[in-house]
C-alpha atoms as one frame of an Amber mdcrd trajectory, in Angstrom:
protein
 111.547  78.789  96.039 109.993  77.175  99.136 107.459  78.600 101.548 110.201
  78.950 104.160 112.274  80.985 101.717 109.446  83.531 101.366 109.408  84.217
 105.103 113.193  84.582 105.086 112.945  87.434 102.580 111.684  89.757 105.318
 113.805  90.574 108.337 113.230  92.952 111.228 115.138  95.784 109.585 115.205
  94.990 105.864 113.450  93.283 102.940 114.840  91.502  99.893 114.630  93.121
  96.445 113.111  89.943  94.983 109.829  90.987  96.639 109.561  93.631  93.905
 110.845  91.697  90.887 110.091  87.971  91.174 107.003  86.853  89.176 106.718
  83.699  91.272 106.481  85.712  94.486 103.816  87.931  92.931 101.628  84.971
  91.994 101.967  83.505  95.495 101.034  86.898  96.997  97.803  86.884  95.030
  96.848  83.521  96.546  98.257  83.743 100.043  97.484  87.397 100.746  94.720
  88.769  98.526  92.681  85.558  98.507  93.166  84.910 102.216  92.210  88.131
 103.966  89.697  90.968 103.990  90.156  93.177 100.915  88.480  96.555 100.434
  86.180  96.612  97.394  83.930  99.695  97.641  82.323 102.420  99.681  78.589
 101.894 100.175  77.831 105.182  98.411  79.233 103.734  95.181  76.327 101.257
  95.022  73.507 103.419  96.431  70.416 101.530  95.251  69.187  98.208  93.887
  70.987  97.378  90.655  73.907  99.736  91.291  77.187  97.973  90.600  80.925
  98.516  90.522  83.540  96.335  88.836  86.797  95.764  90.688  89.399  93.110
  91.503  90.518  91.091  94.484  94.102  90.350  93.586  93.812  89.235  89.967
  90.242  87.956  90.244  87.533  90.192  88.702  84.509  90.748  90.937  81.263
  92.715  90.831  80.116  94.738  93.840  76.335  95.063  93.507  73.344  95.992
  95.640  70.580  93.430  95.164  66.827  93.989  95.160  66.633  93.538  98.926
  69.272  96.213  99.491  72.060  93.794 100.419  75.535  94.453  99.024  77.002
  91.385  97.353  80.395  90.661  95.847  80.149  88.181  92.961  82.809  86.626
  90.757  82.601  88.234  87.325  82.542  84.968  85.405  79.702  83.127  83.691
  79.218  79.594  84.997  78.999  78.290  81.424  82.161  79.277  79.510  83.786
  81.826  81.857  83.046  85.013  79.915  82.688  88.096  82.120  79.052  89.079
  82.603  79.645  92.740  83.495  82.029  95.119  81.731  81.165  98.670  82.795
  83.263 100.212  85.550  80.142 101.434  87.332  76.478 101.666  86.512  73.020
 100.281  87.116  71.412  97.150  85.734  68.462  94.804  86.157  70.542  91.653
  85.703  73.861  90.306  84.424  73.692  88.622  81.015  76.607  86.771  79.503
  77.352  88.293  76.073  78.633  84.958  74.738  75.664  82.579  75.140  73.029
  84.629  76.925  72.970  83.055  80.376  71.214  85.553  82.647  71.895  86.062
  86.353  69.976  88.069  88.945  71.436  90.821  91.119  71.896  88.244  93.870
  73.926  86.067  91.494  71.260  83.430  90.962  71.002  81.864  87.496  67.623
  82.934  86.096  67.499  81.761  82.494  69.440  79.754  79.901  68.686  79.955
  76.143  67.646  76.660  74.503  67.613  74.872  77.822  65.946  71.812  76.242
  69.310  70.789  74.870  70.310  69.835  78.411  67.715  67.085  78.474  64.122
  66.651  79.642  64.845  67.984  83.121  67.034  70.875  81.961  69.630  72.402
  84.263  69.409  72.686  88.033  69.879  76.455  88.024  70.039  76.611  91.802
  73.462  74.950  91.629  74.939  77.400  89.101  74.874  80.925  90.566  77.645
  83.450  90.206  79.860  82.514  93.168  79.501  85.027  95.975  82.116  86.081
  98.494  81.718  86.789 102.184  81.013  90.509 102.677  81.171  92.755 105.751
  81.246  96.534 106.196  82.535  99.074 108.673  81.822 102.814 108.515  80.424
 102.361 105.015  83.620 100.671 103.833  82.852  97.346 102.140  85.315  94.462
 102.402  85.139  90.956 100.936  87.015  87.709 101.434  87.137  84.302  99.789
  87.423  82.657 103.203  84.384  81.669 105.243  86.535  80.713 108.239  88.335
  84.054 108.551  87.844  86.213 111.647  85.249  88.982 111.517  86.078  92.227
 109.727  85.858  94.029 113.067  88.500  91.756 114.571  90.671  92.090 111.463
  90.585  95.888 111.584  91.198  95.992 115.328  92.656  99.339 116.481  92.350
 100.706 112.935  88.602 101.108 113.549  89.022 104.145 115.805  91.065 105.854
 113.094  88.399 105.012 110.516  85.843 106.609 112.856  87.946 109.769 112.968
  88.499 109.773 109.201  84.762 109.652 108.525  84.241 112.909 110.426  85.054
 114.518 107.088  81.351 114.119 106.439  80.793 117.021 108.882  77.545 115.414
 109.970  76.306 114.837 106.411  77.981 111.476 105.911  80.487 110.424 103.274
  80.051 109.784  99.563  82.452 108.810  96.786  81.322 110.589  93.602  84.229
 109.549  91.403  87.834 108.507  91.111  90.980 109.016  89.076  92.763 105.872
  87.825  96.302 105.455  86.585  99.004 102.821  86.411 102.688 102.965  87.155
 105.457 100.501  86.240 106.188  99.244  89.721 105.325  96.632  92.337 102.219
  97.141  94.478 104.190  97.166  97.733 106.027 100.351  96.699 102.753 102.248
  96.921 101.788 100.407 100.114 104.989 101.735 101.697 104.389 105.308 100.536
 101.219 106.030 102.500 102.892 106.102 105.920 106.246 107.434 104.709 106.552
 111.090 105.732 110.325 111.007 105.246 109.929 111.717 101.515 107.474 114.597
 101.857 109.738 117.694 102.092 111.849 116.553  99.138 109.410 114.867  96.749
 106.675 117.444  97.381 108.880 120.519  97.549 107.139 122.017  94.505 103.781
 121.692  96.294 105.119 123.376  99.431 106.378 126.370  97.429 102.801 127.129
  96.295 101.307 127.442  99.779 100.415 130.600 101.649 102.257 131.161 104.980
  99.457 129.672 107.112  99.150 126.545 104.982 102.931 126.188 104.774 103.129
 126.222 108.560 100.491 123.477 108.715 102.327 121.280 106.189 105.773 121.861
 107.721 105.115 118.994 110.103 108.434 117.164 110.057 109.655 118.874 113.240
 106.325 118.514 115.027 104.849 115.942 117.397 103.686 113.510 114.723 104.317
 109.783 114.821 103.844 106.489 113.011 102.227 103.547 114.806 101.772  99.864
 114.011  98.096  98.916 114.491  98.501  95.167 113.978  97.557  92.881 111.055
  99.671  95.007 108.718  97.707  98.205 109.376  99.412 101.443 110.409  98.728
 105.133 110.952 100.906 108.173 110.304  99.880 111.268 112.246 101.298 114.354
 110.550  99.151 117.155 111.993  98.042 116.131 115.508  95.691 119.115 115.904
  93.666 117.814 112.915  93.273 114.223 114.093  89.793 114.896 115.495  88.033
 117.317 113.143  85.337 118.040 115.734  87.801 119.185 118.420  88.687 122.838
 119.100  86.172 124.182 116.619  86.457 127.626 118.191  89.916 128.108 116.681
  90.360 130.869 114.108  89.362 129.792 110.592  92.422 129.864 108.284  92.472
 132.697 105.757  92.207 130.323 102.788  88.809 129.095 104.047  87.278 132.424
 105.152  85.460 133.091 101.875  83.960 129.604 102.055  82.852 130.228 105.639
  81.191 133.506 104.628  79.393 131.833 101.725  78.139 129.031 103.989  76.784
 131.553 106.501  75.070 133.354 103.621  73.368 130.054 102.758  71.926 129.930
 106.273  74.236 127.518 108.105  74.822 128.300 111.784  78.318 129.056 113.055
  78.991 125.599 114.547  77.958 123.840 111.330  80.050 126.244 109.267  83.092
 125.463 111.393  82.531 121.706 111.062  82.173 121.977 107.293  85.242 124.189
 106.868  87.338 121.888 109.057  86.144 118.853 107.068  86.980 120.470 103.719
  90.668 120.588 104.642  90.825 116.871 105.526  92.304 114.986 108.451  95.826
 115.233 109.812  96.721 111.579 109.316  97.100 108.744 106.817  95.689 105.313
 107.667  96.920 102.198 105.857  94.598  99.167 105.840  96.521  96.105 104.662
  96.656  95.087 101.872  95.004  97.559  99.497  93.294 100.673 100.897  94.550
 103.892 102.424  92.468 106.583 104.078  94.838 109.389 103.176  94.090 112.841
 104.643  91.188 113.711 102.336  90.777 110.828  99.861  90.841 107.050  99.477
  93.845 105.570  97.730  93.263 102.043  96.463  95.942  99.848  94.937  95.351
  97.011  92.498  98.239  94.661  91.675  98.343  94.041  87.923 101.652  92.203
  87.587 104.908  91.985  89.477 106.016  95.268  87.891 102.725  97.080  87.272
 100.186  98.540  89.678  96.921 100.395  89.172  96.020 103.197  91.579  92.543
 104.594  92.224  92.329 107.992  93.929  88.737 108.279  95.121  87.315 111.708
  95.874  85.438 112.070  99.166  82.420 114.392  99.416  79.959 115.296 102.120
  76.861 113.312 101.234  74.188 115.819 100.212  76.365 118.503 101.774  76.792
 122.111 100.605  77.688 122.269  96.936  80.260 125.001  97.455  82.048 122.969
 100.137  82.152 119.839  97.984  83.406 121.882  95.054  86.255 123.172  97.164
  87.109 119.650  98.312  87.274 118.627  94.659  89.520 121.585  93.777  91.880
 120.710  96.644  91.904 117.077  95.496  92.789 118.129  91.956  95.505 120.450
  93.248  97.456 117.637  94.909  96.126 114.245  93.735  94.960 115.176  90.266
  96.852 114.124  87.104  98.069 117.717  86.709  98.426 118.268  90.440 101.537
 118.636  92.551 101.460 115.364  94.496 100.596 112.393  92.325 103.021 113.035
  89.436 105.925 113.495  91.866 105.011 110.400  93.876 104.632 108.403  90.665
 108.103 109.414  89.501 109.583 108.270  92.808 107.771 104.918  92.631 109.043
 104.340  89.085 112.604 105.065  90.172 112.358 102.557  93.013 111.232  99.846
  90.593 114.065 100.709  88.210 116.591 100.710  91.016 115.702  97.311  92.491
 117.020  95.726  89.289 120.496  96.983  90.194 121.080  93.901  92.313 124.815
  94.385  92.790 127.576  91.823  93.184 126.883  90.357  96.606 123.846  89.034
  98.467 124.075  91.996 100.831 123.467  94.302  97.848 120.057  92.710  97.318
 118.448  94.066 100.511 116.486  97.297 101.134 116.587  99.096 104.464 113.399
  99.564 106.505 115.121 100.313 109.812 114.559 104.048 110.130 113.136 104.854
 113.561 113.707 101.333 114.858 116.304 102.265 117.518 113.936 104.808 119.098
 110.738 102.800 118.676 108.543 102.605 121.765 105.374 100.736 122.687 102.420
 102.894 121.697  98.770 102.537 122.606  98.195  99.822 120.011 101.670  98.710
 118.947 105.196  99.850 118.095 105.459 103.624 117.639 108.246 105.880 116.422
 108.826 109.391 115.140 107.197 110.819 112.035 110.129 109.984 109.751 110.189
 106.331 110.852 109.524 103.296 108.670 107.307 101.754 111.342 104.389 101.492
 108.896 106.520  99.600 106.391 107.702  97.202 109.058 104.078  96.625 110.097
 103.073  95.710 106.537 106.061  93.445 105.996 105.515  91.592 109.259 102.015
  90.755 108.021 103.392  89.873 104.572 105.897  87.536 106.219 103.201  85.919
 108.365 100.849  85.283 105.455 103.471  84.237 102.921 105.011  81.794 105.402
 101.674  80.275 106.414
């Protein structure tokens, strides 16, 4: 399959099923997309001090996110320069150095090679250790979100994010003035292509059906809030594959209209916060933050800021994807407020919650269905044209109604651009 063929697999209103099933396409995606753009790797709070590290992947390449002794966050390839063994295995933790378990080569937190056992065997002058560090990637951050890229000639992270930055600013107001921290995450895998999950984040069309069981558990006030399909929401293309889905417009800016009545489900929390000595304005900010934002933001290719949590996707193979649901807390905020955020996260995103299991079932069914390729070439295409006839030009790009597949089209335009490059 040629480069030109890849670009032809995406059209303005549809995409080809081979994008979900072809191993060759998957391998090219890892090179042309994940190794050629900014990829989210961590939130700064996950590596809070010198020696703090997190293991993750960029595409299929294992990397270590670590804060060095000078406080700089680095992203290093997790591969010894000697015989390629990984030098760090824990998911998260703290260390003084990275030592290869195979032959004992030791690397500093900045990736520099510090010591080699029996170095005399390399001759009188030994090794030039300065030429054998753990390779480091280019790293930039925005709003505490850490991104890395293999490319030194790529545009700045700020330029790459573009209009998505203002939505990231709004999303971080969930800190309620305390800032944001990520205390933990839930990980799971599903038998499906990574782009299925990418599509889901700005797809409100599925919500009333797939999450019907969740809606039946809500009190009348909450049900009114989550019955947003007939409201004034929208989906907008933000460029570079990014998109935003606004479901609850009145909760886009969590610091606006704080004088509104506190919902019944949060009144006990508000009373407890006042009892702890917080003034009324702070209480209202905290309570509003606990409930999360009214939008989902997709940052191409692997991170979503989704109402009240981070959803990170990791491609494993053409038909397997790993998902990380990262809990968001108020950094050093009230314990009772953070506990409630965690309970709400468990209620929907948790493994026994109402949202994740239902979403996962839908994703699995999509992957199963794409193998029913039919008899004709026309049978091999999926529709992404919902909302296209009524699409308008928004503030930052194409915009359509809340049920539209504008976010999917945004991602696939970027996919087409990068895969055809």
